LOVEXVEX-383907 format. One record per residue (C-alpha): residue in three letters; x, y, z. Coordinates in nm, 3 decimals. Example, Ala and Ser with C-alpha at 12.3 -4.5 7.8 and 13.67 -1.06 7.14 Angstrom:
BEGIN
REC type       u       v       w
REC  ala   1.230  -0.450   0.780
REC  ser   1.367  -0.106   0.714
This chain:
BEGIN
REC type       u       v       w
REC  met  13.288  16.129   1.987
REC  arg  13.090  15.861   2.171
REC  glu  12.789  15.930   1.948
REC  ala  13.010  15.896   1.640
REC  arg  13.145  15.559   1.758
REC  val  12.792  15.437   1.823
REC  ala  12.682  15.551   1.477
REC  val  12.979  15.385   1.302
REC  arg  12.913  15.057   1.487
REC  arg  12.548  15.073   1.390
REC  phe  12.596  15.136   1.020
REC  trp  12.927  14.958   0.957
REC  pro  12.754  14.618   0.899
REC  leu  12.608  14.768   0.579
REC  thr  12.957  14.759   0.427
REC  arg  12.949  14.380   0.433
REC  gly  13.014  14.256   0.081
REC  asp  13.217  14.564  -0.010
REC  arg  13.493  14.539   0.246
REC  arg  13.733  14.373   0.004
REC  trp  13.686  14.674  -0.222
REC  leu  13.758  14.906   0.069
REC  val  14.080  14.714   0.127
REC  ala  14.162  14.757  -0.243
REC  val  14.098  15.132  -0.215
REC  ile  14.330  15.155   0.086
REC  ala  14.594  14.955  -0.103
REC  cys  14.570  15.204  -0.390
REC  val  14.610  15.488  -0.143
REC  val  14.920  15.324   0.004
REC  val  15.074  15.275  -0.342
REC  ala  14.993  15.636  -0.435
REC  ala  15.157  15.761  -0.116
REC  leu  15.466  15.551  -0.186
REC  ala  15.479  15.695  -0.539
REC  glu  15.462  16.049  -0.398
REC  thr  15.742  15.966  -0.154
REC  ala  15.959  15.825  -0.432
REC  ala  15.889  16.130  -0.651
REC  ile  16.006  16.367  -0.377
REC  leu  16.330  16.171  -0.326
REC  leu  16.391  16.172  -0.703
REC  phe  16.334  16.550  -0.703
REC  ala  16.602  16.587  -0.437
REC  asp  16.838  16.374  -0.648
REC  leu  16.772  16.591  -0.954
REC  thr  16.830  16.910  -0.757
REC  asp  17.166  16.802  -0.611
REC  asn  17.308  16.602  -0.904
REC  ala  17.161  16.769  -1.212
REC  leu  17.046  17.123  -1.134
REC  ala  17.329  17.213  -0.894
REC  thr  17.598  17.081  -1.131
REC  gly  17.425  17.160  -1.461
REC  ser  17.482  16.800  -1.574
REC  leu  17.242  16.681  -1.842
REC  thr  17.375  16.327  -1.805
REC  ala  17.266  16.320  -1.443
REC  phe  16.919  16.441  -1.547
REC  trp  16.793  16.157  -1.767
REC  gly  16.798  15.870  -1.518
REC  pro  16.610  16.042  -1.230
REC  ala  16.379  16.218  -1.478
REC  gly  16.276  15.891  -1.641
REC  ala  16.224  15.726  -1.303
REC  trp  16.020  16.025  -1.185
REC  leu  15.797  16.008  -1.493
REC  leu  15.743  15.634  -1.442
REC  val  15.659  15.684  -1.074
REC  ala  15.419  15.968  -1.162
REC  ala  15.243  15.750  -1.421
REC  val  15.207  15.462  -1.175
REC  gly  15.083  15.698  -0.902
REC  ala  14.830  15.861  -1.136
REC  ser  14.697  15.526  -1.258
REC  val  14.668  15.384  -0.910
REC  gly  14.516  15.710  -0.780
REC  tyr  14.252  15.707  -1.054
REC  leu  14.168  15.344  -0.984
REC  gly  14.148  15.402  -0.608
REC  asn  13.933  15.715  -0.635
REC  ser  13.696  15.554  -0.887
REC  leu  13.662  15.244  -0.673
REC  ala  13.607  15.458  -0.362
REC  ala  13.325  15.651  -0.532
REC  trp  13.162  15.326  -0.654
REC  thr  13.184  15.168  -0.307
REC  ala  13.048  15.481  -0.137
REC  glu  12.746  15.496  -0.368
REC  arg  12.676  15.127  -0.313
REC  phe  12.667  15.198   0.060
REC  val  12.429  15.491   0.006
REC  leu  12.207  15.270  -0.212
REC  arg  12.201  14.997   0.051
REC  leu  12.135  15.232   0.345
REC  arg  11.862  15.423   0.164
REC  ala  11.692  15.094   0.070
REC  lys  11.712  14.977   0.432
REC  val  11.557  15.298   0.567
REC  phe  11.290  15.307   0.295
REC  arg  11.203  14.942   0.356
REC  his  11.165  15.009   0.727
REC  leu  10.955  15.320   0.663
REC  gln  10.706  15.115   0.463
REC  asp  10.651  14.888   0.764
REC  leu  10.574  15.172   1.007
REC  pro  10.216  15.239   1.120
REC  pro  10.002  15.532   0.998
REC  his  10.043  15.734   1.320
REC  phe  10.421  15.760   1.259
REC  phe  10.358  15.950   0.935
REC  gln  10.099  16.169   1.104
REC  ser  10.362  16.285   1.356
REC  his  10.642  16.343   1.101
REC  arg  10.634  16.587   0.813
REC  arg  10.665  16.417   0.477
REC  gly  10.926  16.663   0.350
REC  asp  11.144  16.601   0.654
REC  leu  11.134  16.226   0.590
REC  val  11.236  16.292   0.228
REC  glu  11.534  16.494   0.350
REC  arg  11.639  16.211   0.581
REC  leu  11.636  15.967   0.290
REC  thr  11.858  16.200   0.086
REC  gly  12.086  16.439   0.272
REC  asp  12.111  16.248   0.599
REC  val  12.188  15.919   0.426
REC  glu  12.471  16.082   0.235
REC  ala  12.608  16.235   0.557
REC  ile  12.627  15.888   0.710
REC  glu  12.821  15.766   0.408
REC  gln  13.072  16.046   0.465
REC  met  13.124  15.911   0.815
REC  val  13.115  15.535   0.764
REC  val  13.274  15.477   0.422
REC  ser  13.452  15.789   0.302
REC  gly  13.548  15.875   0.658
REC  val  13.703  15.535   0.727
REC  val  13.887  15.528   0.392
REC  gly  14.003  15.886   0.439
REC  thr  14.127  15.816   0.790
REC  val  14.324  15.508   0.689
REC  ala  14.462  15.687   0.383
REC  ala  14.565  15.989   0.589
REC  ala  14.727  15.770   0.852
REC  phe  14.935  15.575   0.597
REC  ser  15.031  15.892   0.412
REC  ala  15.135  16.066   0.733
REC  val  15.347  15.768   0.837
REC  phe  15.522  15.744   0.497
REC  tyr  15.601  16.114   0.479
REC  ala  15.709  16.127   0.842
REC  val  15.943  15.827   0.798
REC  ala  16.090  15.979   0.481
REC  ala  16.146  16.312   0.658
REC  cys  16.314  16.133   0.949
REC  trp  16.532  15.939   0.704
REC  leu  16.655  16.267   0.561
REC  arg  16.709  16.445   0.893
REC  trp  16.553  16.290   1.198
REC  asp  16.649  16.575   1.429
REC  leu  16.479  16.839   1.212
REC  ala  16.179  16.614   1.166
REC  leu  16.131  16.567   1.540
REC  ala  16.162  16.943   1.592
REC  thr  15.880  17.011   1.346
REC  phe  15.663  16.723   1.465
REC  val  15.627  16.899   1.798
REC  leu  15.377  17.137   1.636
REC  ala  15.155  16.859   1.495
REC  pro  14.929  16.831   1.809
REC  leu  14.811  17.185   1.735
REC  phe  14.595  17.040   1.455
REC  leu  14.416  16.811   1.700
REC  leu  14.367  17.093   1.950
REC  ala  14.215  17.315   1.681
REC  ala  13.975  17.039   1.574
REC  arg  13.863  16.972   1.931
REC  arg  13.809  17.342   1.985
REC  phe  13.556  17.363   1.699
REC  ser  13.389  17.019   1.705
REC  gly  13.107  17.092   1.951
REC  arg  12.985  17.408   1.779
REC  ile  13.009  17.251   1.432
REC  arg  12.795  16.957   1.547
REC  thr  12.522  17.192   1.672
REC  ala  12.528  17.391   1.349
REC  ala  12.513  17.072   1.139
REC  gln  12.218  16.941   1.336
REC  asp  12.031  17.271   1.299
REC  glu  12.105  17.272   0.926
REC  arg  11.969  16.917   0.882
REC  val  11.647  17.004   1.064
REC  ala  11.609  17.323   0.861
REC  asp  11.667  17.131   0.535
REC  gly  11.381  16.899   0.624
REC  ala  11.157  17.192   0.720
REC  ile  11.217  17.366   0.387
REC  thr  11.138  17.048   0.194
REC  ser  10.822  17.003   0.403
REC  val  10.697  17.357   0.340
REC  val  10.752  17.325  -0.035
REC  glu  10.586  16.983  -0.051
REC  glu  10.287  17.095   0.158
REC  ser  10.240  17.418  -0.034
REC  leu  10.251  17.252  -0.376
REC  gly  10.019  16.977  -0.255
REC  asn   9.767  17.237  -0.134
REC  ile   9.803  17.481  -0.423
REC  val   9.426  17.507  -0.468
REC  leu   9.382  17.611  -0.104
REC  thr   9.669  17.860  -0.140
REC  gln   9.516  18.024  -0.444
REC  ala   9.152  18.010  -0.334
REC  tyr   9.220  18.169   0.005
REC  asn   9.486  18.416  -0.112
REC  arg   9.748  18.246   0.103
REC  arg  10.040  18.309  -0.131
REC  arg  10.205  18.562   0.100
REC  asp  10.145  18.335   0.401
REC  glu  10.313  18.045   0.223
REC  glu  10.600  18.267   0.113
REC  lys  10.640  18.379   0.474
REC  arg  10.646  18.016   0.593
REC  leu  10.916  17.933   0.342
REC  asp  11.111  18.248   0.426
REC  thr  11.104  18.163   0.798
REC  glu  11.241  17.813   0.742
REC  ala  11.490  17.932   0.478
REC  arg  11.627  18.194   0.715
REC  ala  11.671  17.931   0.987
REC  trp  11.860  17.717   0.734
REC  met  12.069  18.015   0.623
REC  arg  12.166  18.099   0.982
REC  ala  12.270  17.740   1.052
REC  ser  12.451  17.707   0.719
REC  val  12.641  18.035   0.759
REC  arg  12.729  17.947   1.117
REC  gly  12.864  17.609   1.005
REC  ala  13.057  17.766   0.715
REC  arg  13.203  18.032   0.944
REC  leu  13.320  17.774   1.197
REC  gly  13.466  17.556   0.921
REC  glu  13.650  17.853   0.775
REC  met  13.782  17.953   1.117
REC  tyr  13.920  17.601   1.160
REC  ala  14.075  17.603   0.810
REC  gln  14.243  17.940   0.864
REC  ser  14.371  17.839   1.207
REC  val  14.528  17.530   1.053
REC  glu  14.674  17.745   0.775
REC  val  14.853  17.957   1.036
REC  val  14.988  17.644   1.208
REC  glu  15.116  17.507   0.875
REC  thr  15.285  17.838   0.792
REC  leu  15.453  17.836   1.131
REC  cys  15.584  17.483   1.068
REC  val  15.714  17.567   0.717
REC  leu  15.894  17.879   0.845
REC  ala  16.051  17.672   1.120
REC  val  16.173  17.418   0.861
REC  ile  16.316  17.687   0.633
REC  gly  16.487  17.863   0.920
REC  leu  16.648  17.544   1.047
REC  gly  16.738  17.444   0.691
REC  val  16.918  17.771   0.622
REC  trp  17.117  17.722   0.939
REC  glu  17.206  17.363   0.841
REC  ile  17.305  17.462   0.484
REC  ser  17.525  17.743   0.614
REC  ala  17.699  17.491   0.839
REC  gly  17.747  17.249   0.546
REC  arg  17.542  16.975   0.706
REC  met  17.261  16.980   0.446
REC  thr  17.228  17.029   0.070
REC  leu  16.970  17.243  -0.106
REC  gly  16.810  16.934  -0.257
REC  gln  16.776  16.775   0.085
REC  leu  16.618  17.092   0.225
REC  leu  16.368  17.113  -0.062
REC  ala  16.283  16.744  -0.028
REC  phe  16.249  16.781   0.349
REC  ala  16.017  17.081   0.304
REC  ala  15.817  16.886   0.045
REC  phe  15.775  16.591   0.280
REC  leu  15.645  16.823   0.548
REC  gly  15.420  16.992   0.292
REC  tyr  15.274  16.652   0.205
REC  leu  15.267  16.547   0.571
REC  tyr  15.053  16.828   0.706
REC  pro  14.744  16.774   0.484
REC  pro  14.691  16.416   0.610
REC  val  14.764  16.531   0.964
REC  arg  14.507  16.806   0.911
REC  thr  14.266  16.543   0.775
REC  leu  14.316  16.333   1.088
REC  gly  14.261  16.641   1.302
REC  gly  13.949  16.735   1.106
REC  leu  13.810  16.381   1.123
REC  gly  13.637  16.473   1.445
REC  leu  13.462  16.759   1.267
REC  thr  13.343  16.528   0.988
REC  leu  13.216  16.273   1.239
REC  thr  13.052  16.544   1.445
REC  ala  12.863  16.686   1.146
REC  ala  12.760  16.340   1.025
REC  thr  12.638  16.236   1.370
REC  ala  12.345  16.475   1.334
REC  gly  12.229  16.286   1.024
REC  ala  12.290  15.950   1.193
REC  glu  12.063  16.050   1.482
REC  arg  11.782  16.147   1.244
REC  ile  11.813  15.821   1.049
REC  gly  11.835  15.629   1.376
REC  glu  11.502  15.778   1.483
REC  ile  11.338  15.613   1.183
REC  leu  11.513  15.279   1.226
REC  asp  11.432  15.275   1.599
REC  ala  11.061  15.325   1.535
REC  glu  10.884  14.993   1.584
REC  pro  10.632  14.861   1.330
REC  ala  10.288  14.823   1.482
REC  val  10.259  14.469   1.338
REC  thr  10.507  14.206   1.226
REC  asp  10.493  13.871   1.054
REC  pro  10.424  13.580   1.290
REC  val  10.715  13.370   1.413
REC  arg  10.523  13.051   1.328
REC  pro  10.284  13.153   1.049
REC  val  10.004  12.932   0.930
REC  gly  10.045  12.798   0.579
REC  pro   9.845  12.929   0.283
REC  trp   9.493  12.796   0.242
REC  pro   9.201  12.861   0.003
REC  val   9.043  13.153   0.184
REC  arg   8.662  13.148   0.199
REC  gly   8.643  13.493   0.357
REC  arg   8.462  13.452   0.691
REC  ile   8.553  13.742   0.919
REC  val   8.483  13.738   1.294
REC  leu   8.562  14.011   1.548
REC  asp   8.532  13.895   1.907
REC  gly   8.547  14.156   2.185
REC  val   8.784  14.380   1.990
REC  cys   8.926  14.688   2.165
REC  phe   9.187  14.926   2.033
REC  arg   9.370  15.237   2.151
REC  tyr   9.611  15.434   1.934
REC  pro   9.964  15.474   2.073
REC  gly   9.972  15.776   2.301
REC  ala   9.592  15.815   2.306
REC  arg   9.406  15.858   2.636
REC  arg   9.104  15.646   2.553
REC  asp   9.006  15.352   2.338
REC  ser   8.892  15.416   1.981
REC  leu   8.704  15.085   1.979
REC  arg   8.562  14.891   2.273
REC  asp   8.412  14.542   2.281
REC  ile   8.328  14.518   1.911
REC  asp   8.168  14.193   1.797
REC  leu   8.110  14.134   1.426
REC  ala   8.069  13.839   1.193
REC  ala   8.046  13.831   0.815
REC  gly   8.059  13.545   0.570
REC  pro   8.105  13.500   0.195
REC  gly   7.852  13.696  -0.009
REC  glu   7.743  13.910   0.288
REC  leu   7.751  14.289   0.304
REC  val   7.791  14.436   0.651
REC  leu   7.755  14.813   0.656
REC  val   7.917  15.001   0.947
REC  thr   7.803  15.357   1.005
REC  gly   7.803  15.622   1.273
REC  arg   7.899  15.980   1.340
REC  ser   8.241  16.119   1.250
REC  gly   8.506  16.015   1.500
REC  ala   8.306  15.715   1.620
REC  gly   8.589  15.471   1.531
REC  lys   8.466  15.335   1.197
REC  ser   8.789  15.391   0.999
REC  thr   8.988  15.240   1.284
REC  leu   8.797  14.921   1.213
REC  ala   8.930  14.923   0.854
REC  lys   9.288  14.955   0.983
REC  leu   9.239  14.653   1.210
REC  leu   9.081  14.436   0.940
REC  thr   9.376  14.496   0.708
REC  arg   9.614  14.465   1.005
REC  phe   9.777  14.804   1.007
REC  tyr   9.734  14.756   1.382
REC  asp   9.651  14.466   1.612
REC  pro   9.370  14.494   1.868
REC  ser   9.476  14.581   2.222
REC  ala   9.216  14.327   2.339
REC  gly   9.001  14.068   2.169
REC  val   9.078  13.888   1.845
REC  ile   8.999  13.911   1.474
REC  arg   8.981  13.584   1.279
REC  leu   8.986  13.502   0.909
REC  asp   8.828  13.162   0.844
REC  gly   8.886  13.090   1.213
REC  val   9.257  13.181   1.205
REC  pro   9.365  13.479   1.425
REC  leu   9.508  13.752   1.202
REC  pro   9.841  13.773   1.395
REC  asp   9.906  13.412   1.286
REC  val   9.859  13.496   0.916
REC  pro  10.157  13.620   0.710
REC  leu  10.103  13.985   0.620
REC  asp  10.154  13.931   0.247
REC  phe   9.901  13.647   0.240
REC  leu   9.650  13.842   0.449
REC  arg   9.661  14.150   0.227
REC  glu   9.634  13.940  -0.087
REC  asn   9.305  13.808   0.047
REC  val   9.168  14.119   0.218
REC  ala   9.142  14.407  -0.031
REC  leu   9.108  14.763   0.095
REC  leu   8.939  15.045  -0.094
REC  pro   9.054  15.338   0.123
REC  gln   8.867  15.659   0.191
REC  gln   9.119  15.861  -0.009
REC  thr   9.134  15.767  -0.375
REC  leu   9.497  15.664  -0.416
REC  ile   9.649  15.722  -0.759
REC  leu  10.005  15.639  -0.860
REC  asn  10.215  15.861  -1.085
REC  gly  10.197  15.637  -1.391
REC  thr   9.966  15.518  -1.665
REC  val   9.604  15.416  -1.619
REC  arg   9.712  15.061  -1.701
REC  glu   9.974  15.069  -1.424
REC  asn   9.726  15.213  -1.176
REC  ile   9.477  14.933  -1.235
REC  gly   9.743  14.663  -1.279
REC  cys   9.904  14.725  -0.940
REC  gly   9.600  14.551  -0.792
REC  arg   9.751  14.222  -0.916
REC  pro  10.109  14.239  -1.049
REC  gly  10.146  14.031  -1.362
REC  ala   9.789  14.077  -1.481
REC  thr   9.748  14.073  -1.858
REC  asp   9.615  14.366  -2.060
REC  glu   9.293  14.171  -2.121
REC  glu   9.242  14.118  -1.746
REC  ile   9.306  14.488  -1.677
REC  glu   9.053  14.589  -1.943
REC  gln   8.801  14.339  -1.810
REC  ala   8.835  14.488  -1.462
REC  ala   8.791  14.838  -1.606
REC  arg   8.473  14.731  -1.787
REC  ala   8.332  14.582  -1.468
REC  ala   8.409  14.909  -1.287
REC  ala   8.238  15.113  -1.564
REC  ala   8.572  15.277  -1.640
REC  his   8.655  15.137  -1.984
REC  glu   8.460  15.393  -2.189
REC  phe   8.618  15.706  -2.042
REC  val   8.963  15.543  -2.030
REC  ala   8.942  15.444  -2.397
REC  ala   8.845  15.805  -2.481
REC  leu   9.164  15.943  -2.324
REC  pro   9.438  16.063  -2.566
REC  glu   9.649  15.751  -2.518
REC  gly   9.385  15.521  -2.374
REC  tyr   9.518  15.293  -2.104
REC  asp   9.868  15.431  -2.160
REC  thr   9.763  15.785  -2.063
REC  arg   9.971  15.906  -1.770
REC  ile   9.787  16.031  -1.462
REC  ala   9.910  16.154  -1.125
REC  pro   9.769  16.223  -0.777
REC  gly   9.542  16.528  -0.793
REC  thr   9.518  16.513  -1.173
REC  ala   9.260  16.738  -1.336
REC  ala   9.234  16.512  -1.641
REC  leu   8.978  16.289  -1.467
REC  ser   8.692  16.360  -1.228
REC  gly   8.675  16.230  -0.874
REC  gly   8.418  15.968  -0.976
REC  gln   8.637  15.851  -1.265
REC  leu   8.941  15.818  -1.039
REC  gln   8.731  15.624  -0.790
REC  arg   8.620  15.384  -1.064
REC  ile   8.988  15.326  -1.152
REC  ala   9.044  15.240  -0.785
REC  ile   8.743  15.004  -0.795
REC  ala   8.886  14.838  -1.107
REC  arg   9.212  14.788  -0.917
REC  ala   9.025  14.619  -0.631
REC  met   8.826  14.403  -0.877
REC  leu   9.149  14.287  -1.041
REC  arg   9.281  14.180  -0.703
REC  ala   8.986  13.940  -0.667
REC  ala   9.030  13.909  -0.289
REC  pro   8.758  13.713  -0.108
REC  val   8.730  13.982   0.164
REC  leu   8.665  14.345   0.076
REC  val   8.693  14.643   0.313
REC  leu   8.540  14.965   0.179
REC  asp   8.623  15.279   0.377
REC  glu   8.390  15.563   0.272
REC  pro   8.388  15.459  -0.097
REC  thr   8.176  15.761  -0.201
REC  ala   8.344  16.022   0.021
REC  gly   8.418  16.348  -0.160
REC  leu   8.189  16.263  -0.455
REC  asp   7.885  16.463  -0.551
REC  ala   7.545  16.293  -0.583
REC  ile   7.585  16.221  -0.955
REC  ala   7.938  16.079  -0.915
REC  ala   7.828  15.875  -0.613
REC  arg   7.545  15.717  -0.814
REC  gln   7.786  15.646  -1.099
REC  val   8.007  15.431  -0.874
REC  thr   7.716  15.252  -0.706
REC  ala   7.670  14.992  -0.980
REC  pro   8.045  14.914  -1.002
REC  leu   8.054  14.883  -0.623
REC  arg   7.769  14.631  -0.631
REC  arg   7.957  14.425  -0.892
REC  leu   8.274  14.452  -0.684
REC  met   8.097  14.322  -0.372
REC  ala   7.920  14.032  -0.542
REC  gly   8.015  13.699  -0.387
REC  arg   8.264  13.853  -0.145
REC  thr   8.264  13.916   0.226
REC  thr   8.225  14.294   0.232
REC  ile   8.264  14.531   0.525
REC  met   8.155  14.879   0.413
REC  ile   8.234  15.172   0.641
REC  thr   8.036  15.473   0.529
REC  his   7.818  15.776   0.609
REC  asp   7.638  15.730   0.278
REC  leu   7.342  15.505   0.347
REC  ala   7.237  15.462  -0.018
REC  leu   7.347  15.098  -0.008
REC  ala   7.208  15.031   0.340
REC  pro   6.890  14.862   0.208
REC  asp   7.112  14.608   0.027
REC  ala   7.314  14.528   0.340
REC  asp   7.262  14.200   0.523
REC  arg   7.333  14.382   0.850
REC  val   7.388  14.743   0.951
REC  leu   7.605  14.818   1.253
REC  val   7.602  15.157   1.423
REC  val   7.917  15.261   1.610
REC  asp   7.915  15.549   1.855
REC  gly   8.198  15.649   2.087
REC  gly   8.392  15.336   1.990
REC  arg   8.107  15.104   2.093
REC  leu   7.860  14.901   1.889
REC  val   7.525  15.055   1.987
REC  glu   7.289  14.905   1.728
REC  ala   7.277  14.614   1.487
REC  gly   7.014  14.487   1.248
REC  thr   6.882  14.527   0.897
REC  his   6.808  14.866   0.745
REC  ala   6.433  14.819   0.790
REC  glu   6.464  14.690   1.148
REC  leu   6.680  14.980   1.259
REC  leu   6.453  15.238   1.097
REC  ala   6.153  15.084   1.273
REC  arg   6.340  15.087   1.603
REC  gly   6.379  15.465   1.586
REC  gly   6.721  15.478   1.755
REC  ala   7.063  15.610   1.657
REC  tyr   7.045  15.470   1.304
REC  ala   6.705  15.628   1.239
REC  ala   6.853  15.963   1.346
REC  leu   7.141  15.919   1.099
REC  ala   6.907  15.813   0.816
REC  arg   6.639  16.077   0.876
REC  pro   6.780  16.335   0.630
REC  leu   6.765  16.076   0.351
REC  pro   6.446  16.076   0.142
REC  glu   6.303  15.731   0.198
REC  thr   6.015  15.743  -0.053
REC  ile   6.181  15.911  -0.349
REC  ala   6.330  15.673  -0.600
REC  pro   6.692  15.744  -0.689
REC  ala   6.734  15.960  -0.998
REC  pro   6.856  15.787  -1.312
REC  val   7.228  15.810  -1.367
REC  pro   7.302  16.033  -1.668
REC  asp   7.578  15.919  -1.893
REC  glu   7.892  16.126  -1.921
REC  thr   7.804  16.259  -2.268
REC  met   7.488  16.420  -2.125
REC  ile   7.683  16.564  -1.833
REC  leu   7.945  16.717  -2.061
REC  arg   7.680  16.850  -2.298
REC  trp   7.498  17.012  -2.003
């Protein structure tokens, strides 16, 4: 229960703003319980004064009162339940937004160590489990407590001695709940993990459907899903079995209590100390009393099951962002775009060695600095530092002389545009995909950016033009066309600093040449850091830097490094130096061929 108390304390602040509604829900519950109590007493009156005597006159008064009480109880119950559902969903909305907001601030390595499907499950099933503990659980507990008190007081008012005799059995509910709580918590935790694993397998398999089909991996993927589904089934069945065992145990305890009441009531009626109406009312009060007592006893089971979800959500919320906004940020200024790296070192969390060591780099407006090297040399890490996904472990990066940790993240990323190695496409229209580069851009500005990126012609030829819907992995457009949409997005952003991470990766020679001209237009007048294996643009670069093993091993112009015959010359050797690049065929010729 300590874990449950910790979880409630952690998430209870999210109910701020709705607590008055929770009080209103509890008030409705209290009124509904009072109405039920009054209805039972009116039933006893009808039994003794109307049914026992066969008097129709004695029927109308209690019957009318009973109908009025039932109408009030039903109205209040409907209002309370509707308000409770609304409040609970507001809590879920707020908690999910909080977790999602925090997820978006976490560094890339967090997502590399957590399966995407499992994170989706945490944002859905686990969030709802926490609501069951924090909102519905609290309301249910208070409601059960009030109801139990009302029914117990009413039973004592009728016959306190019989009531006390039957109350002796009430602790059996708590003992039964304690007996099952530990095993139910384990089963719930296993079920949550298995839920996330199933979602992950499905998401991964659908995302890699080409690999699955091309390598005849259908049976392997089915086996993966079957393994995770069987783990989920075992945990789910175990949890259901334990829950059913608890419910049936409680059912036996309730039956024992009712038999005790009936037995004592028969004895009291035979002695003339109790009427039939009083016995029926007394039995009804106990019948209404035991469900809330059972709810209170089962509260531990609800908290135990929900604690598993709270721990999984807590793991996300406890993960620290790699970077945060500065405490005393510098104010906005007209960014020129001069980038300087001074003795920069970086090591990924948990890594044994530095990915970058003692990197010095300077680039000014209008300059193109090309960074190359073998795979794994640390080039892409440089892109993550320039856009401040991470901060250097040593050294400093400056923008116009201002250290990046002193620059607000929003302002920095408005002025340093990233064209990542993977072409990122949103599930939306072409217009939305380009327009997200600068929210609020007009249709004319979006089209202008598309023209500059050599994307307008093929976009206009789509069935719905700029309103054609595309999605990640779409087959409607080629890799080069998707990359030109991404270039148009970066052009629309109009940031003075541009970081290109393998802008032609995954493209064939023709597609790579097709994006070369748009890339040159994109880089014009900007400070550009291009990280690439493709050295087609190296002759245009003001400087070429070669990174190897995290260190800067060579620097100079394309011609100087070739003449030097070092690491760069070895990387460039496979490239034909004397053959002019082939003309770029237009798309009509390609399709016709």
